[in-house]
C-alpha positions as CSV (number, residue, x, y, z in Angstrom):
1,M,69.1,111.7,112.1
2,L,65.8,110.3,113.5
3,D,65.3,108.2,110.3
4,D,68.8,106.7,110.8
5,L,68.0,105.8,114.4
6,L,64.7,104.1,113.3
7,M,66.5,102.3,110.6
8,T,69.0,100.8,113.1
9,Q,66.3,99.8,115.7
10,P,66.2,96.0,115.8
11,K,63.1,94.4,114.4
12,P,61.2,91.4,115.9
13,T,62.0,88.1,114.2
14,A,60.6,84.6,114.5
15,D,63.3,83.6,117.0
16,K,63.7,87.1,118.6
17,P,60.2,88.4,119.0
18,L,61.2,90.9,121.7
19,A,63.9,92.6,119.6
20,G,63.8,96.4,119.9
21,M,62.4,96.2,123.5
22,T,64.1,97.1,126.7
23,V,63.1,95.1,129.8
24,L,63.6,96.5,133.3
25,V,63.7,93.7,135.9
26,V,63.1,94.9,139.5
27,E,64.2,91.9,141.5
28,D,66.3,91.5,144.7
29,S,67.6,88.0,143.9
30,R,70.7,87.8,141.7
31,F,69.8,84.2,140.7
32,A,66.3,85.2,139.6
33,S,67.6,88.3,137.9
34,E,70.1,86.3,135.9
35,A,67.3,84.0,134.7
36,M,65.3,87.0,133.6
37,R,68.4,88.4,131.8
38,L,69.0,85.2,129.9
39,L,65.3,84.9,129.0
40,S,65.2,88.5,127.7
41,V,68.5,88.3,125.8
42,Q,67.6,85.0,124.1
43,S,64.3,86.7,123.1
44,G,66.1,89.7,121.6
45,A,65.5,92.3,124.3
46,R,67.9,94.6,126.1
47,V,67.9,94.3,129.9
48,R,68.4,96.5,132.9
49,R,68.2,95.5,136.5
50,A,67.1,97.2,139.7
51,D,67.3,95.4,143.1
52,C,64.9,97.6,145.0
53,L,62.2,100.3,144.6
54,H,64.7,103.1,145.1
55,S,67.0,101.8,142.3
56,A,64.0,101.2,140.0
57,R,62.8,104.8,140.4
58,R,66.3,106.1,139.7
59,H,66.4,104.0,136.5
60,L,63.0,105.2,135.4
61,R,64.0,108.8,135.8
62,V,66.6,108.3,133.1
63,Y,64.9,106.1,130.5
64,R,61.5,104.5,129.6
65,P,61.6,100.7,129.1
66,T,59.1,98.8,127.1
67,V,58.5,96.2,129.8
68,V,58.9,96.5,133.6
69,I,58.9,93.2,135.5
70,V,58.4,93.8,139.3
71,D,59.0,91.2,142.0
72,M,56.2,91.6,144.5
73,T,58.4,91.5,147.6
74,L,61.4,93.9,147.7
75,P,63.7,95.0,150.5
76,D,62.3,98.5,150.7
77,G,58.7,97.9,150.0
78,S,56.1,96.1,148.0
79,G,56.1,95.6,144.2
80,E,52.4,96.7,144.3
81,E,53.5,100.2,145.2
82,L,55.7,100.5,142.1
83,L,53.1,98.9,139.8
84,R,50.5,101.4,141.0
85,E,52.9,104.3,140.3
86,L,53.7,103.2,136.8
87,D,50.1,102.3,135.9
88,A,49.1,105.9,136.8
89,A,52.1,107.6,135.1
90,T,51.8,109.4,131.8
91,P,53.1,108.2,129.4
92,R,52.6,104.7,130.7
93,V,55.1,101.9,130.3
94,P,53.6,99.6,127.6
95,V,53.9,96.4,129.7
96,L,53.8,96.0,133.5
97,M,54.2,92.6,134.9
98,G,54.2,91.2,138.4
99,L,56.7,88.4,139.5
100,S,56.5,86.2,142.5
101,G,56.8,82.7,143.9
102,D,53.4,83.0,145.5
103,P,50.6,82.5,143.0
104,D,48.2,84.4,145.2
105,C,50.2,87.5,144.4
106,E,48.8,87.5,140.8
107,A,45.5,89.0,141.9
108,H,47.4,91.7,143.9
109,A,49.6,92.5,140.9
110,R,46.7,92.8,138.5
111,A,44.7,94.9,141.0
112,S,47.8,97.3,141.1
113,G,47.8,97.7,137.3
114,A,49.9,94.8,136.0
115,D,49.1,93.6,132.5
116,G,50.5,90.1,133.2
117,F,52.1,87.9,135.8
118,L,55.1,85.6,135.9
119,A,55.2,82.8,138.6
120,K,58.6,81.6,139.8
121,P,60.5,79.7,138.6
122,V,60.7,81.5,135.3
123,E,63.0,79.5,133.1
124,G,61.3,78.5,129.8
125,V,62.1,80.8,126.9
126,G,58.9,80.1,125.1
127,A,56.6,80.6,128.1
128,F,58.4,83.9,128.9
129,Q,57.9,85.2,125.3
130,I,54.3,84.2,125.3
131,A,53.6,86.0,128.6
132,V,55.3,89.2,127.5
133,L,53.7,89.3,124.1
134,N,50.3,88.6,125.5
135,A,50.7,91.5,127.9
136,L,51.5,93.9,125.0
137,P,48.8,96.1,123.6
138,A,47.2,94.2,120.7
139,E,48.5,96.8,118.1
140,S,52.1,96.4,119.3
141,R,52.3,92.6,119.0
142,P,54.4,91.2,116.2
143,G,51.9,90.0,113.5
144,R,54.1,87.3,111.8
145,L,54.2,83.7,112.8
146,R,56.9,82.9,115.2
147,M,58.8,80.0,116.7
148,V,58.0,78.9,120.3
149,P,61.3,77.6,121.7
150,S,61.3,74.8,124.2
151,T,64.7,75.8,125.6
152,Q,65.3,76.6,129.3
153,V,67.8,79.0,130.9
154,H,70.3,78.0,133.5
155,P,71.7,80.9,135.6
156,D,75.3,80.9,136.7
157,P,75.5,79.1,140.1
158,A,77.7,81.9,141.3
159,S,74.6,84.1,141.4
160,L,73.0,81.6,143.8
161,D,76.0,82.0,146.1
162,E,75.6,85.8,146.0
163,D,72.0,85.3,147.1
164,L,73.0,83.0,149.9
165,L,75.6,85.5,151.1
166,N,73.0,88.2,151.1
167,A,70.6,86.0,153.0
168,C,73.3,85.3,155.6
169,D,73.8,89.1,156.0
170,L,70.0,89.6,156.3
171,L,69.8,87.0,158.9
172,G,72.6,88.6,160.9
173,T,70.9,92.0,160.9
174,A,67.3,90.8,161.4
175,S,65.7,92.1,164.5
176,N,61.9,92.0,164.1
177,A,59.1,90.1,162.6
178,R,59.1,92.1,159.4
179,D,62.9,91.4,158.8
180,Y,62.3,87.6,159.2
181,D,59.2,87.7,157.0
182,Y,61.1,89.4,154.2
183,L,64.0,86.9,154.6
184,A,61.5,84.0,154.5
185,Q,60.0,85.4,151.3
186,F,63.4,86.0,149.7
187,L,64.5,82.4,150.4
188,H,61.2,81.0,149.2
189,G,61.5,82.7,145.8
190,L,65.2,81.6,145.7
191,A,64.2,78.0,146.6
192,L,61.7,77.9,143.8
193,S,64.0,79.5,141.2
194,A,66.9,77.1,142.1
195,H,64.7,74.0,142.7
196,D,66.5,73.8,146.1
197,G,64.9,71.7,148.8
198,E,67.3,72.7,151.5
199,L,66.2,76.4,151.1
200,T,62.6,75.3,151.2
201,A,63.4,73.7,154.6
202,A,65.1,76.9,155.7
203,V,62.0,78.9,155.0
204,E,60.0,76.6,157.3
205,A,62.6,76.9,159.9
206,I,62.4,80.7,159.9
207,R,58.6,80.6,160.2
208,E,59.0,78.2,163.1
209,D,61.6,80.4,164.8
210,R,64.4,77.9,164.4
211,I,66.8,80.6,163.5
212,E,70.0,78.7,164.5
213,E,69.2,76.0,162.0
214,V,68.9,78.5,159.2
215,E,72.2,80.2,160.1
216,A,74.0,76.8,160.2
217,L,72.5,75.9,156.8
218,L,73.5,79.1,155.1
219,K,77.0,79.1,156.5
220,K,77.5,75.4,155.5
221,R,76.3,76.2,151.9
222,L,78.8,79.1,151.8
223,G,81.6,76.9,153.1
224,L,82.0,79.0,156.2
225,I,81.6,75.9,158.4
226,P,82.3,72.2,157.7
């Protein structure tokens, strides 16, 4: 029975170097998660998603992925916390990676046990594959020559609308500095992933306490006001 399972396990190929791997993406943005899903699938990997620390821990109680990619800012805590937990766990997940739109977060991710780091926006298939493979233990990396695709992924625009609706809800319930800081970081990552200048301006408006402008922008983008 075990031999049969091993026989059916997908093997890495030149164009699917992550075949046989399972990637858990811990990311609160639907748009960024969809990009990671497309990158993983085009590389041959299976994908699961968690949108917070609680959901990630629930997933990890059930199965052990090959790669865990953790956004450094999550609604119920910091990605550093989860990276430290997984780095100390036995057996350890083979690959732990941090993910953020803030390049300064790379040092924090690696100090928390990450083997690699992805800077938003993550959209190039070849760059994604190289980052994951370089983070693998040397003995686990595919030995054969492989293609390095130049293709980029383009998430469904509907996932961006989901994120904007979530941001609108977050804005409506924000009541303290921590809430607004999380919202600013969420929109910053989304702005980078979507190459969206309006959202970049919204981040600055939050930081300058111009909340009414942010609310108007989000509602206009969602078609709630003309």
